[in-house]
PASE-552719 format. One record per residue: residue number from 1; residue in one letter; x, y, z of N, C-alpha, C, O, CB in turn. Coordinates in steps of 0.1 Angstrom, whole numbers, plus 5000, padded with zeros to 4 digits. Glycine has a CB too. Example, Ala and Ser with C-alpha at 12.3 -4.5 7.8 and 13.67 -1.06 7.14 Angstrom:
! residues 2
     k   r   neast   nnorth    nup   caeast   canorth   caup   ceast   cnorth    cup   oeast   onorth    oup   cbeast   cbnorth   cbup
     1   A    5132     4943   5078     5123      4955   5078    5132     4967   5078    5142     4967   5085     5113      4955   5090
     2   S    5128     4978   5071     5137      4989   5071    5129     5000   5079    5134     5011   5080     5141      4994   5057
This chain:
! residues 86
     k   r   neast   nnorth    nup   caeast   canorth   caup   ceast   cnorth    cup   oeast   onorth    oup   cbeast   cbnorth   cbup
     1   M    5008     4988   5000     5000      5000   5000    5009     5012   5000    5018     5013   5008     4990      5000   5012
     2   L    5005     5022   4992     5013      5034   4990    5009     5044   5001    4998     5047   5003     5011      5040   4976
     3   N    5020     5049   5008     5017      5059   5019    5029     5068   5020    5039     5067   5012     5015      5052   5033
     4   E    5029     5078   5029     5039      5088   5030    5053     5082   5034    5063     5088   5032     5035      5098   5040
     5   K    5053     5070   5041     5065      5064   5045    5073     5058   5033    5085     5058   5033     5063      5054   5056
     6   N    5065     5052   5024     5072      5045   5013    5071     5052   4999    5075     5047   4989     5067      5032   5011
     7   L    5065     5064   4999     5063      5071   4986    5076     5075   4979    5077     5074   4967     5055      5084   4988
     8   Q    5086     5079   4987     5099      5083   4981    5106     5071   4974    5115     5073   4966     5108      5088   4991
     9   S    5103     5059   4978     5109      5047   4971    5100     5040   4962    5102     5029   4958     5114      5038   4982
    10   H    5089     5047   4958     5079      5042   4949    5080     5048   4935    5085     5059   4934     5065      5044   4956
    11   E    5074     5041   4926     5073      5047   4912    5063     5058   4913    5052     5057   4917     5068      5036   4902
    12   L    5067     5070   4907     5058      5082   4908    5050     5084   4895    5039     5091   4895     5066      5094   4910
    13   I    5054     5077   4884     5046      5079   4872    5032     5073   4873    5030     5062   4878     5054      5071   4860
    14   G    5023     5081   4869     5009      5078   4870    5001     5084   4882    4989     5084   4883     5007      5063   4871
    15   L    5009     5091   4891     5003      5097   4902    4999     5112   4899    5006     5118   4890     5012      5097   4914
    16   S    4990     5117   4906     4985      5131   4904    4995     5140   4913    4998     5136   4924     4970      5133   4908
    17   A    4999     5151   4907     5008      5159   4914    5005     5174   4912    4999     5178   4902     5023      5156   4910
    18   K    5010     5182   4921     5010      5197   4920    5023     5203   4924    5028     5199   4935     4998      5203   4928
    19   V    5028     5212   4916     5040      5219   4920    5039     5233   4915    5035     5236   4904     5053      5212   4914
    20   K    5041     5243   4924     5038      5257   4922    5023     5258   4917    5014     5254   4924     5048      5263   4911
    21   K    5021     5263   4905     5007      5264   4900    5004     5254   4890    4994     5254   4883     5005      5278   4894
    22   I    5013     5244   4888     5011      5233   4878    5005     5221   4885    5010     5216   4895     5024      5230   4871
    23   K    4994     5216   4879     4987      5205   4885    4984     5195   4873    4979     5199   4863     4974      5209   4892
    24   G    4987     5182   4876     4984      5172   4865    4989     5159   4869    4991     5155   4881     4991      5177   4852
    25   L    4991     5151   4859     4995      5137   4860    5010     5135   4857    5015     5140   4847     4987      5128   4851
    26   I    5018     5128   4866     5032      5126   4863    5033     5115   4852    5028     5104   4853     5039      5121   4876
    27   V    5039     5119   4841     5040      5110   4829    5054     5105   4827    5056     5096   4819     5035      5117   4817
    28   D    5064     5112   4833     5078      5107   4831    5086     5113   4843    5083     5122   4849     5084      5112   4817
    29   E    5097     5106   4845     5106      5110   4856    5121     5106   4852    5123     5095   4847     5103      5103   4869
    30   S    5130     5115   4854     5144      5113   4852    5151     5116   4865    5145     5118   4876     5150      5121   4840
    31   K    5164     5115   4865     5172      5118   4877    5170     5132   4882    5169     5134   4895     5187      5117   4873
    32   N    5168     5142   4874     5167      5156   4878    5154     5162   4875    5152     5174   4880     5178      5164   4872
    33   T    5145     5156   4868     5132      5162   4864    5120     5153   4866    5121     5141   4866     5133      5167   4850
    34   I    5109     5159   4867     5096      5152   4866    5088     5159   4855    5087     5171   4854     5088      5152   4880
    35   T    5081     5151   4847     5073      5157   4836    5058     5155   4840    5054     5144   4843     5076      5150   4822
    36   I    5051     5166   4839     5037      5166   4843    5028     5169   4831    5031     5179   4824     5034      5175   4855
    37   W    5018     5162   4829     5008      5164   4818    4996     5172   4825    4990     5167   4833     5003      5151   4811
    38   D    4994     5184   4820     4984      5193   4826    4971     5193   4817    4964     5203   4818     4989      5207   4829
    39   K    4968     5183   4809     4957      5182   4800    4958     5190   4788    4950     5190   4779     4944      5185   4807
    40   K    4969     5198   4787     4972      5206   4775    4985     5203   4769    4987     5202   4757     4971      5221   4778
    41   K    4995     5202   4778     5009      5199   4773    5017     5193   4784    5013     5193   4796     5016      5212   4768
    42   E    5029     5187   4781     5038      5182   4790    5047     5193   4795    5052     5201   4787     5046      5170   4784
    43   I    5049     5194   4808     5057      5204   4814    5068     5197   4822    5065     5189   4831     5049      5214   4823
    44   I    5081     5200   4819     5092      5194   4826    5096     5203   4837    5099     5215   4836     5104      5192   4816
    45   I    5097     5198   4849     5099      5205   4862    5112     5199   4868    5112     5187   4871     5087      5205   4871
    46   P    5121     5208   4872     5133      5203   4879    5129     5198   4893    5121     5204   4900     5144      5213   4880
    47   K    5135     5187   4898     5133      5183   4911    5139     5192   4922    5133     5195   4932     5138      5168   4913
    48   K    5151     5197   4919     5158      5205   4928    5151     5218   4930    5146     5224   4921     5172      5208   4923
    49   N    5150     5222   4943     5144      5235   4947    5129     5235   4945    5123     5246   4945     5150      5246   4939
    50   N    5122     5224   4944     5108      5223   4943    5102     5213   4953    5108     5203   4957     5103      5219   4929
    51   E    5090     5216   4958     5082      5206   4966    5070     5202   4958    5063     5209   4952     5078      5213   4979
    52   F    5068     5189   4958     5058      5182   4950    5047     5178   4959    5049     5171   4969     5063      5171   4942
    53   E    5034     5182   4956     5023      5177   4964    5017     5165   4956    5012     5167   4945     5012      5188   4966
    54   I    5018     5153   4961     5014      5141   4955    5001     5136   4961    5000     5135   4973     5025      5130   4955
    55   N    4991     5134   4952     4978      5129   4957    4978     5114   4957    4979     5107   4947     4967      5135   4948
    56   V    4977     5108   4969     4976      5094   4971    4964     5090   4979    4963     5093   4991     4989      5089   4978
    57   E    4955     5083   4973     4942      5079   4979    4936     5090   4987    4933     5088   4999     4946      5067   4989
    58   K    4933     5101   4980     4926      5112   4986    4934     5119   4997    4928     5126   5006     4912      5108   4991
    59   K    4947     5117   4997     4955      5123   5008    4967     5130   5000    4972     5125   4991     4960      5112   5018
    60   I    4970     5142   5005     4981      5150   4999    4994     5147   5007    4994     5149   5019     4978      5165   4999
    61   I    5004     5143   5000     5018      5141   5006    5028     5150   4999    5029     5150   4987     5022      5125   5004
    62   I    5035     5158   5007     5044      5167   5002    5058     5161   5002    5063     5156   5013     5044      5180   5010
    63   I    5065     5161   4991     5078      5156   4989    5088     5167   4985    5085     5174   4975     5079      5143   4979
    64   N    5099     5168   4992     5110      5177   4987    5117     5171   4975    5121     5159   4976     5120      5180   4999
    65   G    5118     5178   4965     5124      5173   4952    5138     5168   4954    5142     5158   4947     5123      5183   4942
    66   E    5145     5174   4963     5159      5170   4965    5160     5156   4971    5170     5149   4969     5167      5180   4973
    67   S    5150     5152   4978     5150      5138   4984    5147     5127   4974    5150     5116   4977     5140      5138   4995
    68   I    5142     5131   4962     5140      5121   4952    5148     5124   4939    5146     5118   4929     5125      5121   4948
    69   A    5159     5132   4941     5167      5136   4930    5177     5125   4926    5189     5127   4929     5174      5149   4933
    70   Q    5172     5114   4921     5181      5104   4916    5172     5096   4906    5160     5097   4906     5186      5094   4928
    71   R    5178     5087   4899     5171      5080   4889    5161     5071   4896    5163     5065   4907     5180      5071   4880
    72   P    5148     5070   4891     5138      5062   4897    5143     5048   4900    5140     5042   4911     5125      5062   4889
    73   Y    5150     5042   4891     5155      5028   4893    5164     5027   4905    5163     5018   4913     5162      5023   4880
    74   D    5173     5037   4906     5182      5037   4918    5175     5039   4931    5179     5033   4941     5193      5048   4916
    75   R    5165     5047   4931     5157      5050   4943    5150     5037   4947    5149     5034   4959     5147      5061   4940
    76   L    5144     5030   4938     5138      5017   4941    5147     5007   4946    5145     4999   4955     5130      5012   4929
    77   K    5159     5007   4939     5169      4997   4943    5175     4999   4957    5177     4989   4964     5181      4998   4933
    78   K    5176     5011   4961     5181      5014   4975    5172     5009   4985    5176     5004   4995     5183      5029   4977
    79   K    5159     5010   4983     5149      5006   4993    5149     4991   4994    5147     4986   5006     5135      5010   4988
    80   N    5151     4984   4983     5151      4969   4984    5164     4962   4985    5165     4950   4984     5144      4964   4971
    81   K    5175     4970   4988     5188      4964   4989    5189     4956   5002    5185     4960   5012     5199      4976   4990
    82   V    5194     4944   5000     5196      4934   5011    5211     4933   5014    5219     4930   5005     5190      4920   5007
    83   K    5214     4934   5026     5228      4932   5030    5231     4917   5032    5223     4909   5036     5231      4940   5043
    84   N    5243     4914   5028     5248      4900   5029    5251     4897   5044    5259     4905   5050     5261      4898   5020
    85   K    5246     4887   5049     5248      4884   5063    5259     4874   5066    5260     4869   5077     5235      4878   5069
    86   W    5267     4871   5056     5277      4861   5058    5289     4867   5064    5299     4860   5066     5281      4854   5045
């Protein structure tokens, strides 16, 4: 289940988001940017120096862009990394 504790390590594409006055659907994500579709055009927004309001199950979660400023694959990999116990 997606919540505020695991959102930073989750895939953001497909979620509803708002940053500054731009509101729409996240359609792409790179290491440094998030692309939002606002029903008219795609807008590329830098992660750095921005806060993103993500709508998850009728709840708004605010994420600092710098905390997710890495490739989505690497962010997911960090969460699931298992240490060798040998």
